[in-house]
C-alpha angles and dihedrals in degrees: 000000000000121000143158112238093202106027092164087076088081088072085079093065096096093041097107091049092049092049091052091044096052099035113026115205128216118262093251092054090050089055091055098042111040120205130187115280093256088059095053091046089059093055101089118200095019126122118222134173116261111265130193123255090239091058091050092053092045092056091047091049093050092051091047091052092049092052090046090053089050090055088062103229112211140183117225118206125208116292116273121208114229127203113268118271092264126172142304105240123183117194117207112192125191114232097177121137093260091064086075092069111119100220102120123087117227126169093349099312139076116259135172121278095248092056091055092047090051093048097049096035091054090060089048091052093050090058094053097094108158094022129104112231133195132184129219121184120197143179120125085004137353129252135178111250096175127011120223108295142151089230094101092170090065092048091051092048093050089051092052091050094053116110135198111258093026091124101019139282105279130078122250103184093159093054092049091052092045093050091051090053090051093051093047090053089065091061131072121261109292145139094293120192134175121199109195118192120190141147099205148032133278108281103151145021138081097270127062114224091244091054093049089045091061091054093048092048092050091051094048095242116158113219121202110191124201124196109208122202142075125261095233130084116238123185113231096199147321094292094041123106089211134254123302087220115188095333092088094059113105094220093168093060094042091050091048092052092049095046094047093052098044094256131110139245120234131189117216110195095161144000093279089053092055092048091052091049093056091046089053091049088058089057095044095050107030122186116243114261095220112105124211124219134194135181117227110236124207115198113222101178091111092066098065089035093056091044090051091050091048092051091046091051089047091052091051091048093051092047091049091049092051092049091049091052092049093050090048 
């Protein structure tokens, strides 16, 4: 659909004629500053050089094109339905050394905890159409791998490329929580959620979990904590002392963080447990059913503007050519 965004601009069409009508200019001035023919006709008592009808119409056309460009003509395409507003979800994934323990069964064999988290979390990310996702990785400290974005493919790729030991061997739960609060503060008010996955307890970082918890609670951020790791002990080899299993998880702290922020603590002992957790998160934090639409708009002001400039240049060229012939 074609429309003019500022149709009132057409009020300016008679402006040259009104200027000449109200304030007549001397003949010499009219020779230097040409106005459309209807402007010169309004200047009573002034003497102007005879001009051709073609030149009159050319000046009128140029002025009409300039006013049309000023009115900002646009073309509106058909409405496009956007995903619903959704949620801002920050994922904080533990990359401490203990996430390498192979105590979780996946596809008929035991694999490390991080591999299971990646596999199940990737499916969760793919279903987040309409949400903005971000990724925080933490161990000795926490850093932002991916800021909040609707590009869920990038978030999934960054998760798959993460490696144990990338940021150390310890577990800085407080720093991860604090960094999430900082990143959420840079966004407008929204349904803000942090999903924190860890298999241990806070052993590093600059912020204690209780200190970061206060910040999250003040900012209205819901924190869903997930303890990853099986309950059993599984020897990793002849020289291994065995896996700590789920005994290393500080469930009391994780439960406290979730309860104080209005979230919930989950325990993921296997793949099925993680899958059930993400399904329950969909129920706890549903996306709004109201869809948003927008109509792509293509600005066309440059078309009449370029045509006006081209005609103006043509008029100057013709005038220059005539003068050159006369002088010759």
